[in-house]
C-alpha positions as CSV (number, residue, x, y, z in Angstrom):
1,M,26.8,14.5,-26.3
2,Q,27.1,14.2,-22.6
3,E,24.2,16.6,-22.1
4,I,22.0,14.4,-24.3
5,E,23.1,11.3,-22.4
6,R,22.4,13.0,-19.1
7,F,19.0,14.3,-20.3
8,F,17.9,10.8,-21.4
9,S,19.4,9.2,-18.3
10,N,17.4,11.6,-16.0
11,F,14.3,11.3,-18.2
12,F,14.2,7.5,-18.1
13,S,15.3,7.4,-14.4
14,G,12.3,9.7,-13.6
15,I,9.9,7.5,-15.5
16,I,11.2,4.4,-13.8
17,N,11.0,6.0,-10.4
18,R,7.3,7.0,-11.0
19,F,6.4,3.5,-11.9
20,K,8.4,2.1,-8.9
21,Y,6.8,4.5,-6.4
22,S,3.3,4.0,-8.0
23,A,3.7,0.3,-7.6
24,M,5.0,0.7,-4.0
25,D,2.0,3.0,-3.2
26,A,-0.4,0.4,-4.7
27,A,1.2,-2.4,-2.6
28,D,1.1,-0.2,0.5
29,R,-2.6,0.6,-0.1
30,K,-3.4,-3.1,-0.6
31,M,-1.5,-4.1,2.5
32,R,-3.4,-1.5,4.6
33,E,-6.8,-2.6,3.1
34,T,-6.0,-6.2,4.0
35,I,-5.0,-5.3,7.5
36,D,-8.1,-3.2,8.0
37,D,-10.2,-6.1,6.7
38,Q,-8.6,-8.5,9.1
39,V,-9.1,-6.1,12.0
40,E,-12.7,-5.7,11.1
41,Q,-13.3,-9.4,10.9
42,R,-11.7,-9.9,14.3
43,R,-13.9,-7.2,15.8
44,K,-17.0,-8.9,14.3
45,K,-15.9,-12.2,15.7
46,S,-15.2,-10.8,19.2
47,Q,-18.4,-8.8,19.5
48,P,-20.8,-11.7,20.1
49,K,-18.5,-13.0,22.8
50,D,-18.4,-9.6,24.5
51,R,-22.2,-9.4,24.5
52,E,-22.5,-12.8,26.1
53,D,-19.9,-11.8,28.8
54,R,-21.9,-8.7,29.6
55,Q,-25.2,-10.5,30.2
């Protein structure tokens, strides 16, 4: 009986961990995309100023 409980405990724990880490990976990817987008926007905003300063 304990072996069955242990099996299902490990089984469901593994499934929950997969979903948890999948969600964490998705959140991490979204955060990185957002940061990259913000950095890119700042670069685009600062480029015209740099060109004016160079001339």
